[in-house]
C-alpha positions in Angstrom: -10.0 47.4 -5.3 -12.2 44.4 -4.7 -15.9 45.5 -3.8 -17.5 42.3 -1.0 -20.9 42.2 -0.4 -22.4 39.5 1.7 -26.1 39.0 2.1 -28.2 36.7 4.8 -31.5 34.7 4.3 -32.8 32.6 7.1 -35.6 30.6 5.8 -37.0 27.0 6.9 -35.7 25.4 3.8 -32.0 27.5 3.7 -30.6 23.8 2.3 -33.2 23.5 -0.4 -32.5 27.0 -1.7 -29.4 26.6 -1.2 -29.1 23.2 -4.1 -31.1 25.3 -6.4 -29.0 28.3 -6.9 -25.4 26.7 -6.2 -25.5 25.3 -9.5 -24.4 29.5 -10.9 -22.0 29.7 -8.2 -18.5 30.8 -9.5 -17.6 33.8 -12.2 -20.9 36.0 -12.6 -18.7 37.7 -15.4 -15.1 38.9 -16.7 -15.6 41.1 -13.4 -17.4 39.9 -10.9 -17.7 36.1 -9.1 -20.4 34.4 -6.5 -20.4 32.6 -3.5 -23.1 30.7 -1.6 -22.9 28.4 1.3 -24.9 27.3 4.0 -24.4 28.9 8.0 -26.4 25.9 10.2 -29.4 25.2 8.8 -31.7 28.0 8.5 -29.4 30.5 7.0 -28.2 31.4 3.2 -24.8 32.8 2.9 -24.7 35.2 -0.3 -21.0 37.1 -0.8 -20.7 38.6 -4.2 -17.2 40.5 -4.9 -16.4 42.2 -8.4 -13.5 44.5 -9.4 -15.6 47.7 -9.7 -19.0 49.0 -8.5 -21.0 48.2 -11.4 -20.2 45.0 -11.6 -21.0 44.4 -7.8 -24.0 45.9 -8.8 -24.9 44.0 -11.7 -23.7 40.5 -9.8 -25.9 41.4 -6.7 -29.1 42.2 -9.4 -28.1 38.6 -10.7 -27.8 36.9 -7.7 -30.8 38.6 -5.7 -33.4 37.8 -8.2 -31.8 34.4 -8.5 -32.8 33.7 -4.5 -36.1 35.6 -5.2 -37.0 33.5 -8.1 -35.9 29.8 -5.5 -38.1 31.2 -2.4 -41.4 31.5 -4.8 -41.1 28.4 -7.1 -40.2 26.8 -3.1 -43.5 28.6 -2.3 -45.9 27.7 -5.1 -44.5 23.9 -4.5 -44.8 23.3 -1.5 -48.3 22.7 -1.8 -48.1 20.2 -3.9 -45.4 18.4 -2.1 -47.3 18.0 1.0 -49.8 16.7 -0.8 
């Protein structure tokens, strides 16, 4: 049985977030995979699928952390990009 979780993140810079994390897409481990995509101009969609709940939890921890770090780095870099 496959288990799937889907998260949607709305952000003005969804494309930049996508470009930051898309290189990590694919197999997270032997038992899970992840896919990120854009839905419109302002929404990043994360879909994680796994063969069991512990693998889903582990993959979600990884991907949610990657997205959080991408958001934090954009917040740090954004003032520098405006000058």
